[in-house]
The first five atom37 places (N, CA, C, CB, O) and aatype in JSON, in Angstrom:
{
  "aatype": [12, 0, 9, 0, 19, 10, 16, 19, 15, 3, 16, 1, 16, 6, 0, 16, 3, 11, 15, 7, 0, 19, 10, 19, 6, 7, 10, 16, 16, 0, 7, 8, 1, 10, 0, 6, 11, 0, 9, 0, 14, 3, 3, 9, 18, 5, 9, 1, 0, 16, 19, 15, 1, 17, 9, 0, 16, 0, 0, 19, 5, 19, 9, 9, 16, 16, 7, 7, 16, 7, 10, 16, 7, 1],
  "atom_mask": [
    [1, 1, 1, 1, 1],
    [1, 1, 1, 1, 1],
    [1, 1, 1, 1, 1],
    [1, 1, 1, 1, 1],
    [1, 1, 1, 1, 1],
    [1, 1, 1, 1, 1],
    [1, 1, 1, 1, 1],
    [1, 1, 1, 1, 1],
    [1, 1, 1, 1, 1],
    [1, 1, 1, 1, 1],
    [1, 1, 1, 1, 1],
    [1, 1, 1, 1, 1],
    [1, 1, 1, 1, 1],
    [1, 1, 1, 1, 1],
    [1, 1, 1, 1, 1],
    [1, 1, 1, 1, 1],
    [1, 1, 1, 1, 1],
    [1, 1, 1, 1, 1],
    [1, 1, 1, 1, 1],
    [1, 1, 1, 0, 1],
    [1, 1, 1, 1, 1],
    [1, 1, 1, 1, 1],
    [1, 1, 1, 1, 1],
    [1, 1, 1, 1, 1],
    [1, 1, 1, 1, 1],
    [1, 1, 1, 0, 1],
    [1, 1, 1, 1, 1],
    [1, 1, 1, 1, 1],
    [1, 1, 1, 1, 1],
    [1, 1, 1, 1, 1],
    [1, 1, 1, 0, 1],
    [1, 1, 1, 1, 1],
    [1, 1, 1, 1, 1],
    [1, 1, 1, 1, 1],
    [1, 1, 1, 1, 1],
    [1, 1, 1, 1, 1],
    [1, 1, 1, 1, 1],
    [1, 1, 1, 1, 1],
    [1, 1, 1, 1, 1],
    [1, 1, 1, 1, 1],
    [1, 1, 1, 1, 1],
    [1, 1, 1, 1, 1],
    [1, 1, 1, 1, 1],
    [1, 1, 1, 1, 1],
    [1, 1, 1, 1, 1],
    [1, 1, 1, 1, 1],
    [1, 1, 1, 1, 1],
    [1, 1, 1, 1, 1],
    [1, 1, 1, 1, 1],
    [1, 1, 1, 1, 1],
    [1, 1, 1, 1, 1],
    [1, 1, 1, 1, 1],
    [1, 1, 1, 1, 1],
    [1, 1, 1, 1, 1],
    [1, 1, 1, 1, 1],
    [1, 1, 1, 1, 1],
    [1, 1, 1, 1, 1],
    [1, 1, 1, 1, 1],
    [1, 1, 1, 1, 1],
    [1, 1, 1, 1, 1],
    [1, 1, 1, 1, 1],
    [1, 1, 1, 1, 1],
    [1, 1, 1, 1, 1],
    [1, 1, 1, 1, 1],
    [1, 1, 1, 1, 1],
    [1, 1, 1, 1, 1],
    [1, 1, 1, 0, 1],
    [1, 1, 1, 0, 1],
    [1, 1, 1, 1, 1],
    [1, 1, 1, 0, 1],
    [1, 1, 1, 1, 1],
    [1, 1, 1, 1, 1],
    [1, 1, 1, 0, 1],
    [1, 1, 1, 1, 1]
  ],
  "atom_positions": [
    [[0.92, -1.08, -0.01], [0.09, 0.17, 0.08], [1.03, 1.03, 0.03], [-0.82, 0.39, 1.25], [2.21, 0.83, 0.32]],
    [[0.41, 2.27, -0.43], [1.2, 3.46, -0.77], [0.39, 4.49, 0.52], [0.98, 4.01, -2.68], [-0.79, 4.81, 0.57]],
    [[1.4, 4.8, 1.37], [0.83, 5.46, 2.67], [1.51, 6.77, 2.99], [1.03, 4.5, 3.93], [2.69, 7.01, 2.73]],
    [[0.54, 7.74, 3.66], [1.23, 9.11, 3.44], [1.05, 9.27, 5.07], [0.39, 10.43, 2.23], [0.08, 8.89, 5.72]],
    [[2.23, 9.92, 5.56], [2.28, 10.19, 7.04], [2.06, 11.64, 7.19], [3.66, 9.75, 7.73], [2.6, 12.43, 6.41]],
    [[1.25, 12.04, 8.19], [0.99, 13.58, 8.53], [1.33, 13.69, 9.98], [-0.63, 14.1, 8.26], [0.62, 13.02, 10.74]],
    [[2.35, 14.48, 10.55], [2.73, 14.68, 12.11], [2.02, 16.21, 11.98], [4.72, 14.59, 12.63], [2.07, 17.0, 11.04]],
    [[1.44, 16.31, 13.09], [0.6, 17.57, 13.22], [1.27, 17.95, 14.56], [-1.19, 17.37, 13.24], [1.18, 17.25, 15.56]],
    [[2.01, 19.22, 14.49], [2.82, 19.59, 15.71], [3.26, 21.0, 15.22], [4.15, 18.5, 16.1], [3.67, 21.27, 14.09]],
    [[3.11, 21.84, 16.26], [3.85, 23.27, 16.2], [5.18, 23.29, 16.38], [3.41, 24.2, 17.16], [5.87, 24.23, 16.0]],
    [[5.66, 22.23, 17.0], [7.16, 22.29, 17.15], [8.2, 21.29, 16.66], [7.39, 22.36, 18.41], [9.42, 21.41, 16.82]],
    [[7.52, 20.2, 15.99], [8.51, 19.54, 15.26], [9.15, 19.92, 13.86], [8.02, 18.42, 15.15], [8.75, 20.8, 13.11]],
    [[10.04, 19.21, 13.69], [10.69, 19.36, 12.4], [11.24, 18.3, 11.97], [11.61, 20.27, 12.36], [11.69, 17.6, 12.88]],
    [[11.42, 17.81, 10.78], [12.11, 16.65, 10.16], [12.78, 15.84, 11.04], [13.04, 17.03, 9.21], [12.61, 14.67, 11.38]],
    [[13.95, 17.12, 11.5], [14.93, 16.08, 12.43], [14.44, 15.78, 13.8], [16.4, 16.71, 12.69], [14.98, 15.01, 14.6]],
    [[13.26, 16.52, 13.99], [12.88, 16.03, 15.61], [11.6, 15.2, 15.78], [12.62, 17.37, 16.63], [11.12, 14.87, 16.86]],
    [[11.1, 14.91, 14.56], [9.75, 14.3, 14.34], [9.95, 12.7, 14.55], [9.15, 14.68, 12.77], [10.03, 11.98, 13.55]],
    [[10.04, 12.14, 15.86], [10.19, 10.87, 16.49], [9.05, 9.78, 16.05], [10.17, 11.1, 18.04], [9.27, 8.64, 15.65]],
    [[7.91, 10.35, 16.19], [6.77, 9.47, 15.99], [6.61, 9.25, 14.36], [5.39, 10.16, 16.69], [6.43, 8.14, 13.85]],
    [[6.72, 10.48, 13.63], [6.59, 10.18, 12.24], [7.61, 9.28, 11.46], [0.0, 0.0, 0.0], [7.36, 8.6, 10.47]],
    [[8.77, 9.42, 12.1], [10.13, 8.49, 11.63], [9.7, 6.91, 12.11], [11.82, 9.07, 12.58], [10.1, 5.98, 11.41]],
    [[9.0, 6.67, 13.14], [8.85, 5.44, 13.72], [7.77, 4.85, 12.81], [8.51, 5.51, 15.26], [7.85, 3.65, 12.55]],
    [[6.86, 5.49, 12.37], [5.61, 5.03, 11.34], [6.26, 5.04, 10.2], [4.24, 5.99, 11.21], [5.97, 4.03, 9.55]],
    [[7.03, 5.76, 9.64], [7.62, 5.44, 8.26], [8.54, 4.34, 8.38], [8.36, 6.62, 7.62], [8.45, 3.62, 7.38]],
    [[9.44, 3.92, 9.25], [10.14, 2.81, 9.44], [9.11, 1.5, 9.53], [11.0, 3.04, 10.69], [9.32, 0.42, 8.97]],
    [[7.93, 1.82, 10.38], [7.21, 0.52, 10.46], [6.57, 0.14, 9.29], [0.0, 0.0, 0.0], [6.34, -1.05, 9.1]],
    [[6.17, 1.21, 8.25], [5.37, 0.78, 7.25], [6.11, 0.28, 6.23], [4.56, 1.71, 6.82], [5.69, -0.66, 5.56]],
    [[7.38, 0.91, 6.0], [8.44, 0.17, 4.88], [8.99, -1.09, 5.33], [9.75, 1.05, 4.55], [9.26, -1.94, 4.48]],
    [[9.22, -1.35, 6.79], [9.5, -2.6, 7.12], [8.44, -3.76, 6.98], [9.9, -2.51, 8.35], [8.73, -4.95, 6.88]],
    [[7.24, -3.27, 6.99], [5.86, -4.24, 6.69], [5.61, -4.44, 5.29], [4.46, -3.6, 7.25], [4.71, -5.2, 4.93]],
    [[6.55, -3.62, 4.21], [6.44, -3.84, 2.77], [5.64, -2.94, 1.94], [0.0, 0.0, 0.0], [5.33, -3.02, 0.75]],
    [[5.33, -1.95, 2.92], [4.43, -0.61, 2.2], [5.45, 0.33, 1.81], [3.28, 0.27, 3.28], [6.57, 0.32, 2.31]],
    [[5.0, 1.33, 0.72], [5.63, 2.28, 0.27], [5.22, 3.6, 0.98], [5.47, 2.26, -1.09], [4.06, 3.88, 1.28]],
    [[6.14, 4.26, 1.17], [5.94, 5.92, 1.81], [5.34, 6.49, 0.76], [7.38, 6.89, 2.22], [6.04, 6.25, -0.22]],
    [[3.96, 7.41, 0.32], [3.84, 7.99, -0.7], [4.14, 9.37, -0.49], [2.7, 7.74, -1.2], [4.49, 10.16, -1.37]],
    [[3.97, 9.68, 0.94], [4.49, 11.2, 1.28], [4.54, 11.49, 2.43], [3.8, 12.25, 0.8], [3.79, 10.73, 3.04]],
    [[5.05, 12.25, 3.12], [5.16, 12.31, 4.66], [5.49, 13.99, 4.74], [6.55, 11.15, 5.4], [6.27, 14.56, 3.98]],
    [[4.79, 14.58, 5.72], [4.58, 15.96, 5.98], [4.53, 16.36, 7.33], [3.46, 16.36, 5.4], [4.21, 15.44, 8.07]],
    [[4.8, 17.66, 7.99], [4.46, 18.0, 8.92], [3.65, 19.43, 9.07], [5.46, 17.82, 9.49], [4.18, 20.5, 8.8]],
    [[2.56, 19.31, 9.45], [1.59, 20.75, 9.25], [1.39, 21.15, 10.86], [-0.26, 20.41, 8.32], [1.32, 20.21, 11.66]],
    [[1.31, 22.33, 11.29], [1.25, 23.05, 12.5], [-0.25, 22.51, 12.92], [1.47, 24.8, 12.3], [-0.98, 21.9, 12.13]],
    [[-0.55, 22.79, 14.1], [-1.71, 22.5, 14.7], [-2.79, 23.37, 14.18], [-1.57, 22.59, 16.1], [-3.57, 23.76, 15.05]],
    [[-2.99, 23.7, 13.14], [-3.88, 24.42, 12.5], [-5.1, 23.84, 11.54], [-3.12, 25.18, 11.84], [-4.77, 23.24, 10.51]],
    [[-6.35, 23.98, 11.82], [-7.16, 23.04, 11.23], [-7.29, 23.35, 9.75], [-8.47, 23.0, 11.9], [-7.89, 22.56, 9.03]],
    [[-6.74, 24.47, 9.27], [-7.06, 24.85, 7.62], [-5.78, 23.98, 7.17], [-7.0, 26.85, 7.05], [-6.0, 23.11, 6.32]],
    [[-4.66, 24.11, 7.57], [-3.45, 23.33, 7.18], [-3.61, 22.1, 7.15], [-2.41, 23.5, 7.92], [-3.34, 21.57, 6.07]],
    [[-4.04, 21.33, 8.11], [-4.19, 20.05, 8.32], [-5.13, 19.65, 6.91], [-4.87, 19.78, 9.87], [-4.71, 18.95, 5.98]],
    [[-6.45, 20.25, 6.98], [-7.51, 19.43, 6.02], [-6.98, 20.01, 4.76], [-9.32, 19.72, 6.27], [-7.62, 19.56, 3.81]],
    [[-5.87, 21.02, 4.31], [-5.42, 21.3, 3.12], [-4.71, 20.15, 2.81], [-4.69, 22.48, 3.03], [-4.95, 19.54, 1.77]],
    [[-3.8, 19.77, 3.68], [-2.72, 18.49, 3.56], [-3.47, 17.01, 3.19], [-1.88, 18.27, 5.19], [-3.17, 16.25, 2.26]],
    [[-4.5, 16.85, 4.17], [-5.24, 15.7, 4.01], [-6.1, 15.85, 2.76], [-6.05, 15.44, 5.24], [-6.11, 14.78, 2.14]],
    [[-6.73, 16.7, 2.25], [-7.67, 17.1, 1.02], [-6.88, 16.58, -0.15], [-8.0, 18.83, 0.87], [-7.36, 15.83, -0.99]],
    [[-5.68, 17.0, -0.16], [-4.76, 17.04, -1.22], [-4.44, 15.54, -1.38], [-3.48, 17.98, -0.92], [-4.53, 15.01, -2.48]],
    [[-4.04, 14.79, -0.16], [-3.69, 13.56, -0.23], [-5.07, 12.56, -0.74], [-3.06, 13.25, 1.21], [-4.95, 11.5, -1.36]],
    [[-6.15, 13.07, -0.4], [-7.57, 12.35, -0.57], [-7.63, 12.21, -2.31], [-9.05, 13.46, 0.18], [-8.09, 11.28, -2.98]],
    [[-7.13, 13.21, -2.64], [-7.45, 13.67, -3.94], [-6.34, 13.03, -5.04], [-7.46, 15.33, -3.91], [-6.49, 13.2, -6.25]],
    [[-5.33, 12.36, -4.54], [-4.2, 11.99, -5.09], [-4.34, 10.38, -5.19], [-2.98, 12.55, -4.27], [-4.41, 9.7, -4.17]],
    [[-4.36, 9.84, -6.49], [-4.53, 8.46, -6.68], [-3.42, 7.92, -6.32], [-4.86, 8.05, -7.92], [-3.58, 6.72, -6.52]],
    [[-2.21, 8.14, -5.83], [-0.86, 7.77, -5.41], [-0.93, 7.31, -4.13], [0.1, 8.82, -5.49], [-0.17, 6.4, -3.8]],
    [[-1.9, 7.91, -3.15], [-2.16, 7.8, -1.85], [-3.12, 6.76, -1.62], [-2.56, 8.99, -1.32], [-4.18, 6.94, -2.22]],
    [[-3.05, 5.68, -0.9], [-4.26, 4.84, -0.58], [-4.65, 5.05, 0.71], [-4.07, 3.41, -0.75], [-5.85, 4.99, 0.97]],
    [[-3.76, 5.33, 1.66], [-3.75, 5.17, 3.2], [-3.28, 6.77, 3.63], [-2.53, 3.79, 3.78], [-2.47, 7.39, 2.93]],
    [[-3.84, 7.31, 4.77], [-3.45, 8.39, 5.26], [-3.17, 8.13, 6.64], [-4.33, 9.38, 5.03], [-4.16, 7.6, 7.14]],
    [[-2.17, 8.28, 7.52], [-1.85, 7.98, 8.97], [-1.58, 9.5, 9.51], [-0.44, 6.85, 9.16], [-0.94, 10.33, 8.86]],
    [[-2.12, 9.71, 10.72], [-1.75, 11.03, 11.06], [-1.35, 10.86, 12.67], [-3.03, 12.15, 10.72], [-1.92, 10.0, 13.34]],
    [[-0.42, 11.65, 13.18], [0.15, 11.53, 14.42], [0.38, 12.71, 15.07], [1.25, 10.87, 14.37], [0.43, 13.73, 14.37]],
    [[0.55, 12.81, 16.48], [0.87, 14.26, 17.11], [-0.59, 15.08, 17.32], [0.0, 0.0, 0.0], [-1.72, 14.61, 17.18]],
    [[-0.28, 16.22, 17.63], [-1.57, 17.03, 17.97], [-2.02, 16.61, 19.51], [0.0, 0.0, 0.0], [-3.11, 16.91, 19.98]],
    [[-1.26, 16.07, 20.02], [-1.58, 15.52, 21.69], [-1.2, 16.59, 22.64], [-0.62, 14.09, 22.22], [-1.73, 16.49, 23.75]],
    [[-0.35, 17.68, 22.45], [0.11, 18.42, 23.56], [-1.06, 19.2, 23.85], [0.0, 0.0, 0.0], [-2.02, 19.02, 23.11]],
    [[-1.2, 20.21, 24.96], [-1.83, 20.93, 25.65], [-1.4, 22.3, 25.73], [-1.9, 20.4, 26.68], [-0.63, 22.66, 26.62]],
    [[-2.02, 23.34, 24.55], [-1.42, 24.59, 24.33], [-2.65, 25.5, 24.93], [-0.98, 24.86, 22.67], [-3.72, 25.03, 25.31]],
    [[-2.28, 26.91, 24.92], [-3.06, 27.8, 25.18], [-4.17, 28.03, 24.2], [0.0, 0.0, 0.0], [-5.11, 28.78, 24.5]],
    [[-4.1, 27.34, 22.88], [-5.2, 27.67, 21.86], [-6.36, 26.69, 22.45], [-4.73, 27.31, 20.12], [-7.46, 26.64, 21.9]]
  ]
}
């Protein structure tokens, strides 16, 4: 399967995104293909835009999201 991974975080970067890296490692080890990986800030419009783009892309069969679990003032 072609899987896209979205990390939702205001603080993570590619260098510090441990949960996204674990998901990518697990899906590739299981024989799946990484279709795309992204980090979006905890903003509903940016999250929605990324997920909507992936839904409209035939090359993406599955979307996994991670993050967005911290408590903030927002």
